[in-house]
C-alpha positions in Angstrom: -43.0 7.9 -8.0 -42.1 11.3 -9.5 -44.6 14.1 -8.9 -44.4 15.4 -12.4 -46.6 12.5 -13.5 -49.6 13.9 -11.7 -48.7 17.5 -10.8 -51.4 20.0 -11.8 -50.8 22.9 -14.0 -52.5 25.3 -11.6 -51.7 24.3 -8.0 -53.6 25.6 -5.0 -52.2 29.1 -4.6 -51.7 28.9 -0.9 -49.3 26.1 -1.2 -47.1 28.0 -3.6 -47.4 31.2 -1.6 -46.5 29.9 1.8 -44.1 27.0 1.1 -43.4 27.1 -2.6 -44.8 23.6 -2.9 -47.3 22.0 -5.2 -49.9 19.4 -4.2 -48.4 16.0 -4.3 -45.0 17.3 -5.2 -43.2 16.7 -1.9 -42.6 13.0 -2.5 -45.2 11.6 -0.2 -45.3 8.4 -2.2 -41.8 8.4 -3.6 -39.5 5.6 -2.5 -36.5 7.9 -2.5 -36.3 11.7 -2.1 -33.6 13.5 -4.0 -34.5 17.0 -2.9 -35.9 16.6 0.6 -35.6 19.4 3.1 -37.6 20.3 6.2 -40.4 21.9 4.2 -40.8 18.7 2.3 -40.9 16.6 5.4 -43.5 18.9 7.1 -45.7 19.1 4.0 -45.6 15.3 3.4 -46.4 14.7 7.1 -49.5 16.9 6.7 -50.5 15.1 3.5 -50.0 11.8 5.2 -52.2 12.6 8.1 -54.9 13.9 5.7 -54.8 10.7 3.7 -55.1 8.6 6.8 -58.1 10.8 7.9 -59.7 10.1 4.6 -59.3 6.3 5.1 -61.3 6.8 8.3 -64.0 9.0 6.8 -64.3 6.6 3.8 -65.0 3.7 6.3 -67.6 5.8 8.1 -69.4 6.6 4.8 -69.3 3.0 3.8 -71.3 2.2 6.9 -73.9 4.8 6.3 -72.6 7.9 8.0 -72.8 10.8 5.5 -70.0 13.4 5.7 -70.5 16.6 3.9 -68.0 18.8 5.7 -65.1 18.5 8.2 -64.6 20.8 11.2 -60.9 21.2 12.1 -60.7 22.5 15.6 -57.9 22.6 18.2 -54.5 24.2 18.4 -52.8 23.1 15.2 -55.7 23.4 12.6 -56.6 26.9 14.0 -53.0 28.1 13.8 -51.6 26.4 10.7 -52.4 28.1 7.5 -51.1 25.2 5.3 -52.8 22.2 7.0 -56.5 23.1 6.3 -56.2 23.6 2.6 -54.4 20.3 2.3 -57.1 18.6 4.2 -59.8 20.3 2.1 -58.2 19.0 -1.1 -57.3 15.5 0.1 -60.8 14.9 1.6 -62.4 16.9 -1.2 -64.8 18.4 1.3 -65.2 21.9 2.8 -63.1 22.3 5.9 -64.5 24.6 8.7 -62.2 26.3 11.2 -63.9 27.6 14.3 -63.0 31.2 15.2 -62.2 30.9 18.9 -61.4 28.4 21.6 -63.4 25.2 21.3 -62.3 23.6 24.5 -65.1 21.6 26.2 -67.8 23.0 23.8 -68.8 19.4 22.8 -69.2 18.4 26.4 -71.2 21.6 27.1 -73.5 20.9 24.1 -74.5 17.5 25.5 -74.7 18.7 29.1 -76.8 21.7 28.5 -80.0 19.9 27.5 -79.6 17.5 30.4 -79.4 20.5 32.7 -82.5 22.0 31.1 -80.7 24.9 29.5 -81.8 23.9 26.0 -84.6 21.7 24.8 -82.5 19.7 22.3 -78.9 19.1 21.4 -79.6 20.9 18.1 -80.7 24.0 20.0 -77.5 23.8 22.1 -75.4 23.5 19.0 -77.1 26.5 17.4 -76.5 28.6 20.5 -73.0 27.4 21.5 -71.1 26.6 18.4 -68.6 29.2 17.3 -68.6 31.0 14.0 -66.2 29.5 11.5 -64.4 30.3 8.3 -64.6 27.8 5.4 -61.9 26.5 3.1 -63.2 24.9 -0.1 -61.2 22.3 -1.9 -59.3 23.5 -5.0 -60.4 21.5 -8.0 -57.0 21.1 -9.5 -55.2 20.0 -6.3 -58.2 17.8 -5.4 -57.7 15.9 -8.7 -54.0 15.4 -7.9 -54.8 14.0 -4.5 -57.5 11.8 -5.9 -54.8 10.0 -8.0 -52.4 9.9 -5.1 -55.0 8.6 -2.7 -55.6 5.6 -4.9 -51.9 4.8 -4.7 -51.9 5.5 -0.9 -54.8 3.0 -0.4 -53.0 0.4 -2.4 -49.9 0.7 -0.2 -51.9 1.2 3.0 -53.9 -2.0 2.5 -51.1 -4.0 0.8 -50.2 -6.2 3.7 -52.3 -9.4 3.6 -52.5 -12.2 6.1 -50.6 -14.4 3.5 -47.7 -11.9 3.6 -47.0 -12.6 7.3 -43.9 -14.7 7.9 -44.1 -17.6 10.3 -40.9 -18.9 12.0 -40.1 -21.5 14.6 -38.4 -20.6 17.9 -35.0 -21.0 16.2 -35.9 -18.4 13.6 -36.3 -20.8 10.7 -38.9 -19.7 8.3 -41.9 -22.1 8.1 -44.3 -20.0 6.1 -43.9 -17.0 3.9 -41.6 -15.7 1.2 -40.6 -12.4 2.8 -37.9 -11.7 5.3 -39.1 -11.7 9.0 -38.8 -8.6 11.1 -35.3 -7.4 12.0 -36.5 -7.5 15.6 -37.1 -11.3 15.4 -34.0 -12.2 17.5 -35.4 -10.1 20.4 -38.8 -11.7 20.2 -37.4 -15.2 20.0 -35.3 -14.7 23.2 -38.5 -13.5 25.0 -40.5 -16.4 23.8 -37.9 -18.9 25.0 -37.2 -17.1 28.3 -40.7 -16.2 29.4 -42.9 -19.3 29.5 -46.6 -18.6 29.3 -46.4 -15.7 26.8 -47.9 -16.2 23.4 -47.4 -12.8 21.7 -44.9 -9.9 21.7 -45.7 -6.4 20.5 -43.0 -3.8 19.9 -44.1 -0.2 19.3 -42.6 3.3 19.3 -45.7 5.0 20.8 -44.9 8.5 21.8 -45.4 8.6 25.6 -44.0 5.2 26.4 -41.0 5.8 24.1 -40.4 9.1 25.9 -40.0 7.3 29.2 -37.6 4.8 27.5 -35.6 7.6 26.1 -35.4 9.2 29.5 -34.3 5.8 30.8 -36.8 6.0 33.6 -39.3 3.4 34.9 -42.9 4.5 34.9 -44.0 4.8 38.5 -47.4 3.6 39.6 -49.3 6.8 40.3 -52.8 5.3 40.3 -55.0 2.3 40.2 -55.3 2.3 36.4 -51.6 1.3 36.3 -52.0 -1.0 39.3 -54.8 -3.0 37.5 -52.2 -4.2 34.9 -48.7 -4.1 36.5 -47.6 -5.4 39.9 -45.0 -2.6 40.2 -43.5 0.1 38.0 -43.1 -0.5 34.3 -39.4 -1.5 34.4 -36.6 -0.1 32.2 -33.5 -2.1 31.1 -29.9 -1.1 31.5 -28.4 0.6 28.5 -26.5 -1.6 26.0 -22.7 -1.4 25.8 -21.0 -0.3 22.6 -19.9 -3.9 21.9 -23.5 -5.2 22.5 -24.7 -2.6 20.0 -22.1 -3.4 17.4 -22.6 -7.1 17.4 -25.9 -9.0 17.6 -27.8 -5.8 18.6 -31.3 -7.3 18.4 -30.3 -10.5 20.3 -28.5 -8.4 23.0 -31.7 -6.3 23.3 -33.6 -9.5 24.2 -30.9 -10.5 26.7 -31.1 -7.1 28.3 -34.8 -7.5 28.8 -34.4 -11.0 30.3 -31.7 -9.8 32.7 -34.0 -7.0 33.9 -36.7 -9.7 34.7 -34.3 -11.9 36.7 -36.5 -11.2 39.8 -39.7 -10.2 38.1 -42.7 -12.3 36.8 -43.2 -11.4 33.2 -46.9 -12.1 33.4 -47.2 -9.6 36.4 -45.2 -7.0 34.5 -46.1 -7.6 30.9 -43.9 -4.9 29.4 -40.5 -3.3 29.6 -38.9 0.0 28.4 -35.7 -0.7 26.5 -33.3 2.1 27.6 -33.0 4.7 24.8 -35.2 2.7 22.6 -38.9 1.9 23.1 -41.4 -0.5 24.8 -41.7 -4.2 24.3 -45.0 -5.7 25.5 -46.3 -9.2 25.7 -49.2 -11.4 26.7 -50.6 -14.9 26.6 -51.8 -14.2 23.0 -50.9 -11.8 20.2 -54.1 -9.9 20.9 -53.2 -9.6 24.6 -49.8 -8.3 23.7 -51.3 -5.6 21.4 -53.7 -4.7 24.2 -50.8 -4.4 26.6 -49.1 -2.0 24.2 -52.2 0.2 24.2 -52.3 0.1 28.0 -48.6 1.0 28.4 -49.0 4.0 26.2 -52.0 5.2 28.2 -50.2 4.6 31.5 -47.1 6.5 30.2 -49.2 9.4 29.0 -51.1 9.7 32.3 -47.9 9.5 34.3 -46.4 12.4 32.3 -49.6 14.4 32.8 -49.6 13.6 36.5 -46.1 14.9 36.9 -47.0 18.1 35.0 -50.0 18.6 37.3 -47.9 17.9 40.4 -44.1 17.3 40.0 -44.0 16.1 43.6 -46.5 13.3 43.1 -45.5 10.0 44.8 -46.5 6.5 43.8 -49.6 5.1 45.4 -49.2 3.0 48.5 -48.1 -0.6 48.2 -51.3 -1.7 49.9 -53.5 0.0 47.3 -51.3 -1.1 44.5 -51.4 -4.8 45.6 -55.2 -4.6 46.2 -56.0 -3.5 42.6 -53.6 -5.9 41.0 -54.6 -9.0 42.9 -58.3 -8.4 42.6 -57.9 -8.9 38.8 -55.1 -11.5 38.8 -54.1 -14.8 40.3 -56.4 -17.2 42.1 -57.7 -14.5 44.4 -59.2 -12.4 41.5 -62.8 -11.4 41.9 -63.0 -8.3 39.7 -65.6 -8.4 36.8 -68.7 -10.4 36.1 -67.3 -13.8 35.3 
């Protein structure tokens, strides 16, 4: 889609002044970019996060939560002169930017009445919330984004259940008219090799992918990890040039299977593919998706642990085994079932 179809005659001045860009003109919804540079990419990324935020706010309002304004706090919104005007125009709501550090203010607001410092949460808000500056949406740019948002929603919600492609374990399409995922050969090898799994989830989540790119296992630094994995989150060996050139996706699956030659895939329900990203699995598709969320959280906590103390060692084998076995196998007793 070419931006000239919807570009306003009078763009929001701040876009033009800072980046030389016009609302909706960076190619956010264009299938091909013929003039892309780093400014385009950054501006489109900001537009994209704003559109996704609007999807969330729309859903909240549909369920009875009125939203009259948006408070953008934290490092990026308080330091990025471009982001807040984009959000104001995409959301078509005033955006408030606190003038100061907001770290832990929300926690303090709720804790203060409990400690008797204020009578109500509203009193605590009035006393503790910082002053803010307000950015109002520009009418011209807001109209542009209103048109683009309709297209964004159409694309965002385009995938329907009937669009999913069903194959057998040989990759033959049983249902659907679209092509299956290019990663299908990897998934099929895992299904055939790991009896008991009923779903595979492959993501490129930031923290877990960082460990994969570093070609490092994720050590078990705490019991959160131990609740889900009977050991570190393993990493595969790197593929050879010939394995990459030919049957790349299948060879990715074979590399995973080789890594699990002495591991139980249900006791270690994920792997980091060296230089790539995590593959996760479970007894069902929902369990596989849950594992992907768990792995990302474990990966992020491990990074933060090493930042806090680079000399941190994994927890003891006894503590690790205790936490894993109390939730798994026949000896499990954790929970209310």
